[in-house]
Structures are given as C-alpha cells and as structure tokens.
C-alpha positions in Angstrom: 43.7 -11.0 113.0 40.8 -10.2 115.3 41.9 -10.1 118.9 39.8 -9.0 121.8 41.0 -5.8 123.5 41.4 -7.6 126.9 43.7 -10.2 125.4 45.7 -7.7 123.5 46.2 -5.5 126.6 47.0 -8.6 128.8 49.6 -9.7 126.2 51.1 -6.2 126.2 51.3 -6.1 130.1 53.0 -9.5 130.1 55.4 -8.4 127.4 56.3 -5.3 129.4 56.9 -7.4 132.6 59.4 -9.8 130.8 63.1 -9.2 131.1 64.1 -8.5 127.5 67.8 -8.3 128.2 68.0 -12.1 128.0 66.7 -12.1 124.4 68.5 -9.3 122.8 67.4 -8.7 119.2 64.3 -10.8 119.6 61.7 -8.4 121.0 59.4 -9.0 118.0 59.6 -12.7 118.7 59.0 -12.2 122.4 55.9 -10.1 121.5 54.6 -12.9 119.2 55.3 -15.5 121.8 53.6 -13.5 124.5 50.5 -13.1 122.3 50.5 -16.8 121.7 50.9 -17.5 125.4 48.0 -15.1 126.3 45.7 -16.6 123.6 46.6 -20.1 124.9 45.7 -19.1 128.4 42.3 -17.8 127.2 41.6 -20.8 124.9 41.6 -18.7 121.8 42.1 -21.0 118.8 45.1 -19.4 117.0 48.0 -21.5 116.0 51.6 -20.4 116.1 51.6 -20.5 112.3 48.8 -17.9 112.2 50.6 -15.7 114.7 53.7 -16.1 112.7 51.9 -15.0 109.5 50.4 -11.9 111.1 53.5 -10.8 113.1 56.0 -11.8 110.4 58.1 -13.6 112.9 59.1 -17.2 112.0 57.7 -20.0 114.0 61.2 -21.1 114.9 61.9 -17.7 116.5 58.7 -17.9 118.4 59.5 -21.4 119.8 63.1 -20.3 120.6 61.6 -17.6 123.0 59.7 -20.3 124.8 63.0 -21.8 125.9 63.7 -18.6 127.7 60.3 -18.0 129.2 58.4 -21.1 130.2 54.6 -20.6 129.8 52.7 -21.8 132.9 49.9 -22.9 130.5 52.2 -25.1 128.4 52.7 -27.5 131.2 50.1 -29.9 129.9 50.6 -32.5 127.2 48.1 -31.1 124.7 50.0 -27.8 124.5 53.1 -29.5 123.3 51.5 -31.5 120.5 51.2 -28.6 118.0 54.8 -27.5 118.5 56.2 -31.0 118.3 54.1 -32.0 115.3 55.4 -28.8 113.5 59.0 -29.9 114.2 58.2 -33.3 112.8 56.5 -32.0 109.7 53.2 -33.6 110.6 50.0 -32.0 109.5 47.5 -30.0 111.5 45.1 -32.9 111.1 47.6 -35.2 112.7 48.1 -32.8 115.6 44.3 -32.6 116.0 43.9 -36.3 116.0 46.7 -36.7 118.6 45.1 -34.1 120.8 41.8 -36.0 120.5 43.6 -39.2 121.6 44.9 -37.3 124.7 41.5 -36.0 125.6 39.7 -39.4 125.0 42.1 -41.5 127.1 43.1 -41.6 130.7 46.8 -41.0 130.9 47.2 -41.3 134.7 49.7 -44.2 134.2 52.3 -41.7 133.0 51.9 -39.3 135.9 55.2 -37.8 137.1 56.7 -37.7 133.6 57.5 -34.4 131.8 54.5 -33.4 129.6 56.9 -32.9 126.6 58.1 -36.5 126.9 54.5 -37.8 127.1 53.6 -35.8 124.0 56.6 -37.2 122.1 55.6 -40.7 123.1 52.0 -40.2 122.0 53.2 -38.7 118.7 55.5 -41.6 118.0 52.8 -44.1 119.0 50.4 -42.4 116.6 53.0 -42.4 113.8 53.7 -46.0 114.4 50.1 -47.0 114.3 49.5 -45.0 111.2 52.6 -46.6 109.6 54.3 -43.3 109.1 58.1 -43.6 108.5 59.3 -41.9 111.7 61.9 -43.7 113.8 61.9 -43.3 117.5 65.5 -42.0 117.4 64.6 -39.4 114.8 61.5 -38.3 116.7 63.4 -37.9 120.0 66.3 -36.1 118.3 64.0 -33.6 116.6 62.0 -33.0 119.7 65.1 -32.8 121.9 64.0 -35.5 124.4 65.7 -38.6 125.8 65.0 -41.9 124.0 64.9 -43.8 127.2 62.3 -41.6 128.8 60.1 -42.0 125.7 60.6 -45.8 125.7 59.5 -46.0 129.4 56.3 -44.1 128.6 55.7 -46.2 125.5 55.9 -49.4 127.6 53.2 -48.0 129.8 51.1 -46.8 126.9 51.2 -50.2 125.2 49.7 -51.8 128.4 46.5 -49.8 127.9 44.1 -49.6 125.0 44.5 -46.3 123.2 41.9 -45.5 120.6 43.3 -44.1 117.4 
C-alpha cells in the first residue's frame, strides 16, 4: 500500500499518544484504526477493507477499536456510511450511491441528530427505495441504533425530495 511518509508518521505519532491499556491485546487493531483515521483526515481514498487486507487485521477488530477511541473526523454522516453498509452486507457501489445522496441533498432538517442515526436512516431509506429486503428493525439492530430515533429522522426525510 502506497502511503505518503507524512501520513504514516502522523499515524505513528497518533498511535503512540493513545492509551493502549484500554485495548489490551489489540495493538495491531489500534495501529490499523489509527492509520484509517489519519487517512480519513487527509481524504486518502482507502477503505477499511483495504487497510484490513494490508495489515491482516479484521475489519471487525478495526471497528471495535473505534468504540474506544472516537475519531474527530468520523463525526459527519458520510464517514459512517461505509462502516454501516459493511455491517449490513451492502456493496461498495451502494455505499458510494448513499454518500452521493448525502452530498447532493441539503440535510439541514435533521440537524441536532447523531450522525450515525442519520446515516442509518439514509441507508434504510435507500434500501427501501431500491426494494432491498431490509427491515427497519434489522437495520437498526445491526447498526446498534434506536428504532425510534431513526423513525423520527425518516419522517423528516420523507417530507423533502431526496434524489436516488
């Protein structure tokens, strides 16, 4: 994997700053997540699957580290789409189309909601419009979000025209 020296050194610095006591036995996963986080910060187009392939750390292990260390760059809706689509067994093409929906539409009506909940609502909305067999309950359970929160966002989304 070709990584710029500046990004690699920044990832190493961030890795060394992290408290590794809270993730015993997962230092390799922390290193992989830190690399992903740094690449995300610098808009380097590498997916978690690619990082997983090169680091030989499972994507599940990489995402489990995220629960311990919240990435300041993951606080936008687009950054949750890839992870949640992976959990729901959706394709990269689906994830790309959902990110395109987010970038093409004004989502000001759902301000104040958690980005992860907005991403789940948009993913479910997309699956519903594409007639994929994903129930709201299943999507919320897999993504670990409240059904009622997603339903509230869906009500607001249905009041605007979203281009799919």
